[in-house]
N, C-alpha and C positions, 0 to 999 in steps of 0.2 A: 428519463434517459440521461438528462444532464447530470443528475446526481450520480448515476452509475459511471459516467465518464470522469466526474470529479473524484469518485472513489478509486477508479483505476489509476488516475494520476497520483493519488495519495499512496497507493500501494507501490507504484513504480518509484515514487520519490523515496519511500521508506527503504526499499531494496537498494537503491543507489546510495542513500545515506549510510546504510549499513556497510557498504563496500568502502566508503570514505573513512568511516570510523575504524574499520579493520586495518586499512592502509596506514592511518595515523598511528594506531597502536603499534604496528610493526615498525614504523619509523622511530617512535619513541623508544622501543626496545633496542633498536639498532644503535641509537645514539646514547644509550644509557652509560656506556663506559667512557664516553668522550668527556674530557674535563672542561673546566671553564665555568666561572661564576655566572656569566651572562647566559650561557647555554643552559645551565641548571635552572635559572629563573624562567627562561622561555619554556623549557620542558615542563616545569611546574604549572605555568599558565595553560599550556596545551593539555595537560592532564586534567585540569579543573574544567576546561571547556569541553573536553571529551566526556567527563562525567555528566555535565549538564545536557549535552547533546544526547547521550545514551538515555537519560531519563526522559527527555522530551520525545524521543523516537519511540520509546516503550509506551508512553501515553498515547501518542498518535496511533500506534498499532492497535492498542486496546480499543480506541475509539472506532477505528475502521472495522474491527472485528464485531464490536457491538452493533454498529449500523448494518453490517452485512447480515448478522443474525436477525435483526429487527425486520429487514426487508424480506428475508426468506420466510419469516413467520407470517408477515402480512400477506405475502403472495400465497402461501399455503392456506391461510384462512380464507382469502378471496376465492381461490379455486374450489375449496370445499363448500363454500356458501353459494357459488355460482358455477356449477360444473358445466352447464350447457353453454353459457356465455364464454367460458374459457375455451371450451372445445371449439366453438364457432370462431373465436379469435385465432386460435392456433391453426384451424383449417384455412381461414382466410389468408394468413401469412404464408402458409404452405402453397396455396394457389398462386399467390403473387410471386413467390420465389420460383415456382415451376414455370410460370409464364415468362419470367425474366430469363431463366436458363434456356427455355425453348426458343427464344428469339435469336440466340447465338447460333 
């Protein structure tokens, strides 16, 4: 369960980071016509940082996707090897949820 929460946080972080990258790209495009040597230097640094950030976010996204596929495959294998245990577990969870809802 802890791994799933960590993965959800990674997914959320990746999505938020993509928004930041898009905003930074828009800012760089908006200031492209503005003159000044210092501004050009800062813009070049920002573009380089953006390239590095995009690369790292792509790697992180690929890792999350690979882990998700591995978890789904492991779950599928377990359910196929232990169908009655899986059914019992799901039924137990359903009963507990039903009891909790019935209390209200």
